N, C-alpha and C positions, 0 to 999 in steps of 0.2 A: 383735805385729800381723804378719800374714801378707805377705809381698812379693808384688807383682803377678807374675804369669807371664811367662815370655817372651813380647815381641809376637809374635815369628817363631813361635813354636811354638804360639801360640794361634790365629792367623791360618790356619796351616796346618793345624790339627786341625780347625778348623770348616768350612774348604775341603773337606776330607775327609768329613767328615760329611754335609754338605749334598750333595757330589757323589755320594755314594752313591744318592741316592734322586732327582737330577735330571739331565738333559741335560746341562748344564753349570752352573758357577757360578764368579765372581771375587769373592774377599774381600780386602777392603782395611783396615788398620789403622794408624792413626796415635796415637804417644804421645811426650810429649818431644821432638817434632822428627821422630822417626824414622818413616818409613812403610816398610810391608810389603805386599805383594799375593801371594795365590796364587790359581791356576786348577785347577779339576779338571773334566774331561770335554772336549767340544768345541763349538765356534761354531756347528755346524750348516752352515757356509759353507766354503770354501777357506781362509779366513785362520785363523791359530791363535787359541784362546782366552786371553788374556793382560790385562794392565792396560790395552791400549792397544785393545781391542775396542770398538766402539761398540755399545750397547744403547738400547731405549727404556726412559728411566727414568720414564715415566707421570707419576705425580701429585708427585713431587718436582720437577717443574717448576714447581709451585706456590711455592715457596721461592725460586726464580729471579724469579717474577713479584712476588712480594712485595719482593725486594730492587729491581726497578725500580720499584715504588712508593715505595719508601723513599729511594731516588736522587732520585727527583723532589720528595719532600718537602725533602730537604735542600738542594736547588738551589731551591726556592722556586717550581717548576712548578705544584704542588697542594696541599693538604693533605688530611689523613686524613678532615675534615668536609665536604670537598668533594662535593656530589652529582656520582653517575657521570654523571648526564645533561649536565653540564657539560663532559664530556670525549669524549661520543659524537657521532655526525655529528647534524645539528640536526634529520633527519627521524625519530630513533630517538624511541620510546615507552618510558618507563620507569615500571613500576606504583609505587604507594606505598600505603601502608596506615595509617588513622588520622591521615592529615596527615604521616606521617613519610616522608622520602624517603630511598633508598638511598644511602648514601655509600660512598667508598672502603675505608673502615675497616670498615664492614659487609660488603663483598665479602671483604676480607682476612682477616677472623676467623670467616666462616662463619656471621655472624650478620643476614644480609640478609632472611630468610625466602623465598629463591627454592628450588624444589625441587632435588634432587640433579642431575638431567640434564633438558637441555632436550629429549631424544630420548625420546618414548614407548617403551619396551622392549615390545613384544607378544609373546606365545607364537612366533610366527614368527620375529622378530629371534632370540630366544634359541636355538630349535632351530638355526636356521641358523649362529649362531655355535658351539655346542657340537658339531655334526657336521661342519662345514665351515671353523671359524675365520675367518669372514666379519666384516670391521669392520661394527659397527653404526653408526659414524659416517661411513662412507666417502663418503656423499654429501651430508653436513652442511656448509654454508659459512656464511662471515661473515653472508651477507644473511639465511640461515635462524635464526642466533643472534638476529638484531634483529627478525627476526619472531616468533620463541618469545617474547622479551621482551616485546615489544608485546602478546601475547596471553595471557600468564600471569597469574596473581592470586598475590600474596604469602600466604604461609602463615600468617605471623603479621608483627606490627608489627617493624619493622627495629631490631635493638639489643636484642630481648628474647627470653627463652626459651632462652638459651644456645646452644652450638655445634651446628649442624645442617649437616652437611659438603655442599657442593654444589661439583660439577663446572662446572655452571650459572654459578653467581658467579664462579667464577675465568676461566671463558671471557669472562665480559663483562668483569671487570677487564682481562685480557690485551687485549682488544680496545679498551677504552676509551684504555688508556694508549698503545698503539701509535698509534691514531688522533689522540690528543692531540699525539704527536711527529712524527707527519707520515710513520710508517714502517710497514712490516709488522712483527709481532711478532718473527720472527726477527733482523730487522736491529737492533730497537730492544735485545733481548736481548744481541746481540752488541757492539752499540756502547756499551752503558750498564754491562754486567755482566759479560759474559764476556771480553772483551779486556782490560779493565782488571785483572781478575783472574789474566790470562795463560790462560784456559780456551779453548784452541785446538780442542778435540774436542767441545765442548758446544754442538750446533747444532739446529735443525729439520731433520726429514728433508728436506724440500724445499731446505735451503741445505747440504747435505752436498755435498763435493768427491767428484771421482771416487775420490781416495785414501781418503777417508773411507767410503765406499760399499762399497769392498773390505774394510775392516776392520770391516764391521758384522756382527753375529751376525744368524742366523736364529731367529725367535721360535718356540717350539713350545706346544701344548696338553697334549702327553704327551711322552714320550721319542721317540717315532718320528712324531707327528702334528705337522706344522707349523702355523703360523698366519699370517693376513694381518698386513702391518705396519699398524699405526695411525698415519697421518700429522696426524691431529685437526685438519684445516686449517680447520674452522669454528670451534674453541676451543683454540686454540693454549696460551693461557695455562695452561690446566687439566691439561696432558699431553703437548704436543707433542716436548719436547725428547729428543734423543740425548746419551749422555756416554758417559764411560769411567771405569775405577775409578781410574785416574791423576788425570784431571780432577776427579772428585768429592772425592779426599783432598787435592787444592790449594783446592777451594771451602772444605772442613771446615777445612783450617789457617786459612784467612782466618777463619771463624767463631771459632774458639779464640782467636786472635790478630789483631784486626783492624788494631791499630795498624801503621803503615806502608803497608798498603794504602790505593789511592785511593778505596775505598769503607768507610773506618773508620765514619764517622759512620752511614751508611746500613745498615751490617751492625748497629750497636750498636742502631739504632732496631727493625730485623727481630724482636732478642732479648728484647725488652720488651714486658710487656702493655700495650696501648695504653690511654689514660685511658678507663674505663667499659667496656673489653673483657673478655672472658672470661679467667679466671685460667689456665685451661688452655693458652692459647694466646700465642704473639707474634703478630707478622705472617708468616704461612704456616705458621711452625713449631709443631708440637704439642710440649707439655710431659708426661713420664711423672714424676711427682713434683716436687721442687723441682729436681732437679739435671740431667734428661736432657732434651735437645730432639731431636726425630726428625721425619721425612716418610718414609713408603713410597711405592711407586707400583706399579700394574698395568696392563698392557694386554694384548690377546689373546694374546701368546706369552712375556710378561717380567713378573716380580717384582722388585722393588727396596727398598731402603731405605737410608737416611743417618741416622747419629745421634751426637751426640757431647755431653760431657760438661764444659762450661766450668770447673768446679770442680777437674778432674782434668787438665785438657788431653789428653783422649783423644778419638778419634772412630774410628768404624767405617761401612763400607758394604758391603753384599751385593747382588751383581747376578746374578740366575737367568735365564737365557735359556728358562724353561719357565713356564707358568701356574700355578706352585705356589710359594708364597712361603717366605720364612725369615727372617720378622720375630722371631721368639723367638730364633731361634740368633743373631741379629745382636746382640740386645739382651742376651743373655746373655753373648757375645764382649766387648762393652763393658763389661760389668760385671767380667769376668776380667781385662782389661786395665789397668782404672782403680784 
């Protein structure tokens, strides 16, 4: 049996390989309690690119939203089978199909029947983004989200047809959980998830301190072309968080060994396939085979991924401040160090 490669060598080699083709990249690895990070390139801002640089993590936000959901289940605030309408404002209209209501589980496992995005992307939107880096969600608010929900028709009966990925669904889920807790999404995630796990640099863009803003990377469409930030204020549960490699490794460490963390039970809930749910998912987390759990993310100027293997006690994260991903490189790194 071949021994796993040095964690430090593997992380640094991956960072150099990705960094040769990107504006900047931060790679992190975790094995047997040891963490290593390496950064190549620059942040696009005065701050250095390192383990404490804040980037937009995009849809990795969804696993935080799912953990907020699971924490509420453990506390008895709601159940997976709770209809989402029960947590939304009373004026909200939620579509159903064939007499089946959309539940929290449907939203968390991408089986709600909602379309991928609540924003209709036309030719003009795509051209504006590709040429100028314009945020297609820039004017989209929480009220717009509820209006889109009332106007939409489910594509299928909730809970059927397997996984059909939906930013719309996670936007609704984050909105519903925050409303039920009487907080905005950023405060709810901070109080229930980030602070208990010691994640002090995982925040929405609107909740960043001045110091965190000074450590934030600039997103890019290419090496030289910058991209607008994506605050995603209208659907924060789908992708509004910023984080660092250091925080994500702390988060992944809690995933690998929840015991001793304040969220042990909730973390274990997110890693399991819920009753009747698709086998390719936990709550938020995607499965690659039987061993790897992962989620990636993308905004106008960033591509990110976090992945871990519970059986091997290993985890990796890759954060790129350019709209060109490194998912395969991250999964290869996880395989090398496991």
